[in-house]
N, C-alpha and C positions, 0 to 999 in steps of 0.2 A: 266825782262820779263820772262815769263814761257809759255811753250807749253804743254798743257795737251792732250795727245793722248789716249783718253779713249777707252777701259778700260786698255790698256797695261801700261800706265804710270800715272795712277790716274783716278779719276772720278770727273767730274765737280760739281756734286751735293755735294760732300764732301767739295770741295773748296768754294762753295757758303755758306755752313753752317759755315765754318770758317770765311768768310768775314762778314757774318751777325752778328757774335758775336764780331767783332772787333770794339771797340768804337771810332776808328778814323773816321769811316764813319757814316754820318748822313742822307744820302739819297741813294736810289737805284731806278734806272729806268730800267725796263725790257721791251725789245722789241723782241718779238718772233712770229714766224709763227703759232705755235700750242701749246696748253696747254691741259693736261689731269689731272684727279684727282690723278693718280699715281705719278705725279711729285709734284703737289701743296700740297697734303696731307703730303708728306715727308718734305716739307719746311714750312708748315703752322705755327707750333709752333715757328720756328725761325723767321719768318716774324713778328709774334705777339710780340716776345721779342724785336726785333729791333724797332718796333713802340712804345712799352711800355717805352723805354728809350728816346723817342723823335724822332726816325728816321721816315723818310717819304718814302713810297713806291708807285711809279707810274708804272702802267702796261699798255703796248700797245700790243695787241695780235691780230693775224689774225684769221679769221674764214673761210678761203677758204678751199675747198676740204674736208670739214667735219673733219678737223684736230684738231679742238678745240671743247670740249664737253660742254654740258649744265652744267654738274656738276662742271667742272673746273671753268667756269665763275662764278657760284654761290659761290664757295669757295673763288675765288679771290676777289669778291665783298666784302666779309667779312673781308679779311685780307690785304687789300691795301687801300691807301688813295685816289687813283683815278684809275678807270678802263676804258680803252678805247679800242674799237675794230676797226680794219681796214679790209675792204672787197672790193675786186675788182669783180664787176659783169661781167667783160669781161673775156678774155682768159688768163689773167696774174694772178700770185699768189703773195701775200704778203709773203715774205720768209726770212726776216732777223732774226738773233739771236744775240742780244747784251744785256749785263748786265753791267750797268754803276753805280759803287759805287762812291760817292763823299763825301768829308769832308772838314773842314776848311783849312787844310793844304795839304792834299793829297787825292788821289782816286785810283780806279782800274777800268779799262775798259776791258771787256771780249768780244771778238768777235770770233765767231766760227760757228759750225753747230748744236749746242745743243739746242733743243727745251725744253720747260718747261713740260716735260713728264718723267715718270720713265725711259723709254728707253733712251731719249735724255740726261738725267743727270747722268745715272748710267750704263746701260747695252749695249746700242748700241756702235758701233765703231764710234767715233766722234773725232773732233779736235777743240781745242779752244786756242786762244792766250790771255794771261793775261798780260796787259800792265799797270804798275804803273804810276800814274801821280802825279805831285807836283805843288802846287800853285806858287812856285818860279820859275818854268820852263815854260815859255810861250808856247814852242813847244808842250809839252805834255798836258798842261791845255787846249790848243786850241782844243784838241779832244773832250773834254766835250762840248765846245761851238758848235762844228760841229754837235754833236748829238742833242743838244738843237735846233739848226736851222733846222735840219732834221725833228724833231717832230713838230716844228711850221709849217713847210710846209705841213706835213700830216694833222695836226689838222685844217688847213685852207681849206682843200678840203672836202666840204660837201658831195661829191659823194662817197668818200672812208671812211670817218671817222665818228664815233658815240661815244659819251660819254655814259657810262653805270652808271646810278645813283641809280637804284632801281632793286629789283628782278623782277618787272613787265617789265622792259626793256629787261631782259634776257628771260622772258617768251614770249615776243613778237618775239624775234629771233627764239625761238623754234616753235612757231606757224607758222612762215614764212618759216620754214624748212631751216634756215640759220645755225642753230646748231642742234645737235641731242643728245639724251641721250646715255650714253656709252653702255648700254645694246643693244640699236638699232644698234650701230656699231658692237657689238659682233654678233648679228644676221646676219647682212649683210656679215661679214667675214666668219661666219659659213656656210652660204648658198653657198658662193663661194668655200669654202673648200670642202664641201660635194658634190658639183656638179662635182668636178674633179674626175678622176679615178686613181687608182694605176697604176704606170708605171713599166713594167718589173718585176724583182725580188726584187726591193727595193734597188739595189746597188747604192751607193752614191759615187760620185767623191770626195766629201769633207765631212769631219766630223765636228762636232761642235767645237772641239778644245779648247774652253775656256768657262768658266761659270762665267761671271761677278757677283759680289756680289751686291745686292740691299739692302739697309738698311731696317730693320723692321719699320713699322709705329709706331708712338708714343705710341699707346695703347697696342702694342704687347709685350708680355713677352715671355721668354723661355717656360713657361707653355702654353701660347697661341699657340706657334708654334707646341708644342707637340700635342695639341688638333687638330689643323688643319691637321696634318699628321696622325691622328688616324683613318681615314676613313677605315673601313673594315680591320683592322690590322690582324684579324684572317682569312681573306679570300683573301690574296694577290695573290693567284693563279688564281683568277677570272678575266678574261680580261675586263669584263664590269666594275667591281669595280675599276680596275686600271685606266680605262678611267675617272671614277668619281673623282679619286684623282687629276687629272689635271684640274678639273673644278674650276672656280672662281665665277660663278653665278649659282644659282638655281632658277628656275621659277616654279610657281604653278598655276594651274587652280583653281579659287575660287568657282565658281557656287554661291550657296545661302549664304555661310559662316554660322557661328553660333555665339551665344552671343547676348546680348541685342542690342549692337551697330553694330552687324554683323562684329566684329573685331577679331574673333578667327579663326585661320587657322589650320586644322588638318595636322599632320606630321606623316607619317606611320612608324610603326616598321619594316615592310618589304615591298618590292616593287616588283611587277611583271614587268619584262622587256618586252618592246615592240620591241625595236631595238637599236643597238649600232653602232656607227661609228668606223670602224676598217680598217686600212690600205687603206684609201682612198675611202671606200664604206660603205654603211649602211648594216648591217647584222641583220637579224631576227633570234632569237634563234631557234634551231631545236626542242627543247622541252621547257617545262615550266622552266623559269629561275627566281629564286627569289634572290634578293640581299638585303643587309641591307637597312632599310627605309630612307626616306628623312631627318629624324631628325639627321642622322649622318653627313650631310653636315654642321651642326652647331656645330660639335665636341662633340656630345653626343652619348654614347653607347646605342643603342636602347633597350638592355636588362636590363639596369640599371634604372628601373622604379622609383627608389627613388631619382634620380638626378633632379635638377632644375638648370636653368641657366637664368640670365638676360642679355640681349644684348641691345646695343645702335643702333638705326636706324637713318640714316641721310636721311630725306625726304625733298626735295626741299631746301637743304642747311642748314637745322636745325637738330641738334642732339636731339633725343628723347630717354632718357634712361629709363630702367625699363620695357622692353618688355620681358615677362617671358615665357620660354619654360618649360613645365612640363608634367608629365603623370598623368592625373586627376583620382581621385578615388571618389567613392560615387554613388548615384543613377543615376546621370546625366552623368556619365563617359561613353565613347563610346569605351573604350579599345584601344585608340590610343593616341600618343603624340599630343600636340597642342602648338601653339605659340599665346600668348595673346598680340595683338597689342594695348597696353594701356600706352605706355611710355609718359613721360613729358619732356619738354625742361628745360634748367636751369632757364628760366623765368616763369616756372610753366604752360606753355601752353601744353595742352594734344594733342597727335597725333590724337586722334579721332576728336578733333575740327578742326585740319588741314584737315582731310578727309571730314568733313562736308563742309568746305569752298570749297574744290575741287568739291564736288557734286553740291553745289550751283552754282559754275561757269559753270558746265556742264548743268545746268538746270535739274538735276536728282531729281526724287522723292524718289527712293529707295536708301539705303545706298551706299556710294561711292565704297566700295570694292567688292560688289556683281557682279558676272558675269564679272570678270576681269582676267587678268594675272598679278600676283605679282612676281617681280624679286628681289632677294636678292644678291647683289654683295659684296663679302667679302673684307673688308678693313683689319681687323684682325679677330681673332677668336671670339671677343666680339663686333665687330663693323661692320655694313653693310650699304651699300647704298641701299635704297628702291626705286624701280621704279614701277609704275602702268601703265598697258596697257589695251586697250579695248579687250574684248574677241574675237573680229573679227580678231585679229592678231595672234591667237594661232597657226595657221598652219605655220606661219613664225618661231615661236619658235620651233615647232616640227621639221621643216626641218633643222634648224641650230644646233640642240642639239647633243652633244657627246653621251649622253645616254637619251633615251626616255622611260619612265616607267609609270606605274599606281601608284598613291599615296596610295597603299594598294595591296592586293593580288588578287583582283577581277577586271575583265575587266569592271566593272561598276564604279570603283573608278575614282576619278579625275586624270587628267594628271599632271605629273611633268617631268622636264628634267634639264640637266646641260649644261652650256656653258663655253667656255674657253676664256681668254682674248687674247691670241695670235692667 
């Protein structure tokens, strides 16, 4: 038996990765209250390898309290053999955290406080007990049977339990407001944060004390991390730019867009600041404040106009690679950076076709991306979650942003801003 007191004596995410690579185990049952892409993405390739060698993964996850995101369910649908949700419409919360590995001769049962999130598996203070089980020992093997009985009782309760078979099942939960996109959660937390006021002189009774390590995502390299940290490296004295360095999501007002399919988004070389969240309150600059443009969020030096970069966008659970960021030249160039949303999936499906399907579902005549808010949430320096919101929600984005600016140096430019995950 082993007690993992995270992060002081290990991190459960690392132990799960070890166990997923152990060929003695042929099945994994996950029962958790909450799941977020921050946790699922870091285990995704290990789930896939486990399944490639014949392993079976069954997931049971709660959706109470908005603790599980739309993106996490979409990812889990793709990397598990069965996905099931549990939801109590009353005042009670589905709140277990169990990871049950089984094999022909032995297994491992983990029970603790760790949800399937980046925080739950790596950075939060959590505790988990790892109990090895053996087929030859009835007492320990009985634990697997008790878990199986528990799941049978859950699945037999139609008021609590639902099987997720398709992406449409997840979309239905989104439309019913039973789950939400992660950017929506960021907005809500940002609104709560920005509504609070700074207290006293900022004196704290406690300091952070420990900085737990969270592993990079599979696509991230040391070069990628360097790019992520490159934001305004020559302007570190600027408080606004320092706030931008903490952002994980950038959002943009689209208006009419450009390009034949209205799939090109301008990214400014420089931005005019409207206001910045500092020390618990919003601050408007006393004089005109110009910061590096929105393109630097994607790890590009705005002054290096010869640079190009292809990024992968995950839209509705599908990765579309080959979305190009560049500084155009020629007669049609407008003197600003742009991102061409033109990627394709590994099955050859174009992201523009996915946009057309979304427009059709909305009953729209005009292109899907026009008059919207587009949000890019960084997974790595080359990989982003893409979320699309109606223009009517732009004030919510403005209110929740760490930095709010114009996507250019004019007050007539489109708006953009930054959000932070925590």
